[in-house]
N, C-alpha and C positions, 0 to 999 in steps of 0.2 A: 867518363861521366857525361860527355857530349853525346855520345852515341846512345846511351842509355835515356838521357832526357829526351832526345829526338824520337826514340821508340815509345816512350810514354805519352808524348804529345800526338803522335801519330794514332796510338791506340785509343785516346780520348776522342780524337776526331771521328774515327771510325765507328765508336760507339754512339757518339752524338748523331751522327749520320743515320746510324740504324734506328735510333729512337725516334728521330724525325720522320722517316719514311714509315716506321710502324705507326706512329700516331696519324700520320695523314691516311693510312689504309683503313684503321679503325673509324676514323671520322668520316671517310667516305661510305664505309659500309652502313654505319648508323644513320647517315643521311639517305642513303639507299633504302634502307628498311623503313625509315620515316615517310619516304615518299610513296613507298609500296603500301604501307598502312594507311596513309592518307588516300591514296588511289583506291585501295579497297574499300575504304569508308565511303569515299565519293561514289564508288561503284555500287555499293550496298544501299547508300542512300538512293542513287539513281533507281536502282532495283526496286527498293521500297517505295519510291515515289511511282515508278511505274506500275508496281503492284496496286498502289492506292489507287492510281488512276484507273487501273483496270477493275478494281473493287468498285470505284465509284460509278464506273461504267456498267458493271453488272448490276449494281445497286439501282442505277437509273433505269436499266433495262427491266429489272424485276419490278421496280415501281411502275414502269410504263405497262409491263405485263399485268401486274396487280390492278392497276387503274382499269386496264382493258378488261381484266376478268371482272372486276366489280361492275364495271359498265354493263359487260354482258349479263352478269348475274342479276344486276338491277333491271335489266330489260327483261330478263326472263321472269324473275320474280314479280315484276310489274305486270307482265302479260299473265302470269298464273294468278295474281291477285285479281286482275280483271275477269279472267275465266272463272275463278272461284266466286268471285262476288255475283257474277251473272248466273252462276248455277244456284249459289244460295238464295239468291233473290227470287228465282223460281221455285226453289224447293221449299223455302219457309214462308212464302208469301201466304198470309192469313188474313181473309176477310178483305177489308180495306186498307189495312196496314201495309206500308211501303216501308221496308226496314233494311238500312245497309248494315248487315251483320257483320261485316268484316270491321266496321269502324265502331261497334257497339261493345261496350264492356259489361253488358248485362247478360252475357252468354259465356259459358264455360267451355273450354276445349274446342274452339270453333275450327280447329286443325284437324279434328277427327278423334278416333280412339286412342287412347293412351292407357295401356294397362298399368294398373295400380303398383306401386312399390310396397309391398306387403311389409317389409322389414321397417319403413318408416313409420307405419301406422303402429306397428307393434311396440316401437320404442317410444313414441310420444304419449304424453299424458292428456287427459281432458283439462282444459283451461276454462272452457266456456261451453255453451250449449247453442245448437243449431237447430233449424227445423227444415224438414223435407216434406214437400207435397208432391203427390201423383195427381196429374190433372189431364183431362181430355175433353174437347168440346166434341161430344158425339153428335151435335147438331150441325157440324160442318159437313156440307154435301160430299166432299172428297172422302172424308173419313167413312161416311154412310155407305158409299160406293164401294170402297175398299173393303169395309167389313162385311159387306153382303156377297163381294166377289169371293173372298176367301171362305166365307161361310158355306157358299155353294160349292166351291172346290173341294171342301173337305167332307161335303154331303151332310153336314150338321149330325153326324152319326153319334157323337159323344154326349149330346145334350138331350135331356128328357123335355118332352113338352109341358105346358103349363097344367096339363091334367095330372101330372105327377105331383102337384102341390098337396101337401097334406093338412090335415085339420091343425090349426094353431091357436095358441092363446092369444087374444086380443089386446093384452095388456102391453101398452107400448113400453113402458119402462122396465128393462130385463134385468135389473140389478139382483133381484132376488129369486130368480128361477131356479128350481132344482130338476136335475135331469139324472136319471138312473143309468147305470152301466148296463148295456145290452138294449135297453128300450130305446134309447137316443131320441127322445122327443125333441122336436125342432121348434125354434121360436119363429115369430113372424118374419124376422129379418132373414133367416138362414133359408127358411122355405121359399121365399120369393127368389133366391138364387137359381131357382129351377126354371125360370121363365126362359124361353128360347133366346139364344144369343143375339138374334137379329132385332129383338126388341130395342126400343130407344131409352128406357128409363135408366139403364146402367151407365150409359154414355152422355145422356142429355145434359146440356149446360145451360142453368138459368141463372148464372152470375154468382153461384155460391162461393167460388174461389175468392172473389173480391170481397164479400162479406166475412168469409173466414180470415183474410189478412187484416180487415179492420178489427177483428176480434183480438188477433195477435197484439196489434199496437195498443188496444185498450186494456187487455187483461195480462199480457205476457211481454211487456215492453223490454225485459231483460234478454230475449232471444237475440242473439248477435247476427246471424246471417239467415236468410230464408232461400232455399232452393226449390225450384218448381220443375219436376221432371215430366216433360211432354212429349208427344209424338210430333214434334217439328211444328208446334202451334205456339202463338202468342195471342193472349186475349185482345180482343179490339179495344177494351176499355184500359189496357195497361199503357203507362206513360213510359216509353222506353228511354227519354231524355232525362228522367228524374227517378230512376230505378232504385237508388239509395242502396238499401242491404238485401235486394232481391235480384236473384240471379236464375237463368234458366238453363237446364240441362236436358238436351235431347237425346232419345233413346240411342241413336247410333254413335253417340259420344261415350256411352259406358257399357253397352252391350258387349259381352266377350264375343259373341258370334253373331256378327251383322247379318248373316242369312236367317237369323230367327225373326227378323223384322219385315213387315210390320207385324205387331202383336195387338191383340185385344184381350189379353188375359193379364189382369192384375198380378197374378202368380208369376207369371213370366217376367214381368217388369222388375217385381221385388227380388226374384231369384238372383238378379246381377247387381244388387245392392253393395255386394262386397266389393265391387269396382267403382264405386262412385268417386268422383273426383277427389284428390287429396285436399281441396279447400274446405271440404266437408268436414266439420269437427267429429273427432272420436265419439263423442257423446252427442246425440242428436235425437229429437223427437221426430216421429213420422206420422203425418196425417193425410187421410184423403180429403178431398175438396168439400165433403159434406159434413165435416167436422168443425166445430166452433168452440172456441172459450167461451164460457158463459160466467165465470167468476174469476176474480183475481187469483192468478196462480204465482207461485214461487219456483225457484230451481229445486228447493226442498220438497216440493210436491212430486218430484221425479227422480231425484238423486239426493244421497246424503252429502255430508260436507266433504267426503273424499271421492265424490263421484261414483260410488256405488250405486248401481240402478235400482229402481223400484220395479217390481213386476205385478201387473195387474191381470187377474185371472177372472173368469165367470165361474158359475157353479157347474158348468157342463162338463161332463167327464167323458173323455175319449178312450175307448177299449178296443183292443185289437181282436176281441172275440166278436165283435159285432159283425153279423152277417151281412156283407154288402153285396153278394151275388144274388140273393133271393128276396131281399128286402126292397119292395118297391116303393116304399114310403121314404127311402133315402135318397135325396138328390146328388148330383155330382160333387158339390161343395161337401157334403157330409161324408160321402164315400171317400174322398180324398183326404179328410181328416183322419179316418180310420187308417187308410194306407201310409199316411205320414207317420202315424203311431207305431205301425209295423216296420217301417224302415227304422225307426229309432230302436226298436226291440232287436233288431238284427245287428245294427253297428255297435250297439251297447251290450248285446247278449244278455238282454232281459226277456222274461217269458210273460207275455201279455200283460205288461205293467199298465195300469190305467193312469191317464195323465189328464190334468186339467186344461180346458181350452183358454186361449187368451181372450180378454174382453174386446168387445168391438168399439175401440175408442182410440184415444192416443197410444201408440206404441213407443216404448222407450228402447232405444238402441244403442250399443256400444260397438265400434267398428273391430275391435279385437275379437269379439264374439263372432262377428260376420266372417272373419278370416278363419276362425276355426271350423265355422260351419262349412265354408267353402272347401276347406282341406278334407273334411271327413264326408262331405256329401257332394263332391265335384260332379260325379256322374248323375246323381238325381236332381242336382241344380240345373245342370246342362240339359237333361231331358225336359225339365219344368220351362226352362227358357225358351224351348223350341216349340212348345204347345202354344199355338196362336189363340186358342180358346181353352176355356176351363175343362180339364180332363181329369179322370178318377186317379191318374198317377201324377198329379201334381203335388209338389211339396207345399203344404200350407205354410207360409212363411211366419206370421205372428206366432201360431202355436209353436212350430218347431223351433224358432228363434228363443222363445221363453224357456223350452226344456234345455237348450244349451247354456243360457244364461244361468239357470238353476244349478246346471252340473258343474260349470267351470269357473263361475264368478262369485265373488261376495255380491249379495243381493238382499233386498227387502220385499216380502210379499205384502202387498197392500190391497185393501178393499177397493173394488171398482169405483172409479170417481166419474164415470161417464153415464149420461142418460141417453138412452137409445130411443128414437121416435121415427115410425114408418109412416111417411106422409102418403095418405090415399084420398082419393075423392070423398069419402064419407067423413073423415075426421080431421079435416084441414083446420077448422075454426077452433075445434077443441084443442088440437095439438098446439096451434099457436098461443093459445091462452095459456096453457101448461108450461110452454117454454118461456112465455113472458114473465109469469109469475115465479117459476123455477122453486117450488116449494121444497124440492128435495135437494136443493143448494148443490146440484151437479156442477163439478169443475168445468167439465166439458160436456157438449151435446153432439149427438149425431142425427142429422135429419135426411133419412134415407128415403129417396126418391121412388115411391110405389105407385105413383100417379098414372093416369091413362097414357096412351102412347102419344096423344096430342095434348096440349095445353090449350084451352080457350083463353079468349082475352080476359076474362073476368078472373079467372084462376091465376093468370100470369100476374095480373095486377095485384091481386090478393097477396101473393108470394112477395112481389116488389115491396109493398107496403110493410109487410111484417119485417122484412130484412131492413128496410130503412128505419123503422121504429126500433129495432133492436140494436143495430149498429149505425147511428145515424152520421157519424163523423168520417168523413172522407180520408183517404190515406193519401199521402203525397204522390204516391205512384199510380194514381188514377188519372185518366184524361178529364178535363174540364167538360 
């Protein structure tokens, strides 16, 4: 029993010693793992800190680079702006006006041409009506010299002399004229379009735009925005610091082909209307500066409640069968109408279809129709744009637009609402009296300048007094 007991005691001691050693090894191993884990974490944290420091350094470097780049860009832009401003001041200086155009918000697209995004126009609807004018101060010596230079360079070969004018009916108001197919008799307004392009009547400015703007405020105050399309000119009477809802668009800011400029052709200017700035509403009225509102008008005089447009046509019929080669009675304007009708016959595969001409008055335009015109007549509009003076192959815009509107849109045909008056040296007093009385209740009137090449002081004073009596209330965008 003693030996056996000793053996048991020894076995228990050995087992206890084994357990103690094993526990110590395991504990040291765990401690080692824990230390390694902590070391790794510390190392990772250290690396992360280093990475963060590096990132911070990179960010600081990037920020410094960005600041440097911004400083450089600011300097470059500042220099560009200074250069641009100097160029613009020289380019757009007009009479006594000194305008810092880059600081002005009465100009659209001061950065130059931006081609229209057609999809945007096609997707948006009419919500209000704007007004677009075309205006030129043909009395500006720079404009006169430029016009004469290009007229001489082109040899003036496309334009008949005044001897090509034909006998006309002297009745001023042309609302009730009948013209037969093939005969193509012309009214006083159209016949005088055959005057030489170097004559001053078509381009002369005697302040009509100022009074037309007064008529808008008096009779069409619902017009939202007014855009004046000009050849880099600002009227001397215009108050640029209080322009309100009036904006200027220069030709080089919407012409598709800048090489077509300068131009002295209204068809050329109008042929680029598809590319007017997006700020111009889809629905707008188009006026020349010799058009005036004479009676109160409403939106419903030009559009229905859903902004379907009204179309105003004259009684004049345009026929493709009219002989324009051998008919000396026809001027360039008349011949281009016939050519425009032939173009429509070709693209729409009609055979000599007679079509009515547009009235000489306010034109009602929808920009979606303009885009359709541009797509179907791109080549013809481009050619018209390139013609610096009126030519036989011009697309006649009001006539052609009306045909597109009738073909592709909901529309309402309306009786002409415009009274036309040709101002000449013999009928001035009589015409002014008729306009003041407005017995025909014309909504709008056109006072076409058919006066002599130079206006004497008495005639100028007579015109001034007439306009002041008709539209005496100054608009806020006139200088004092």
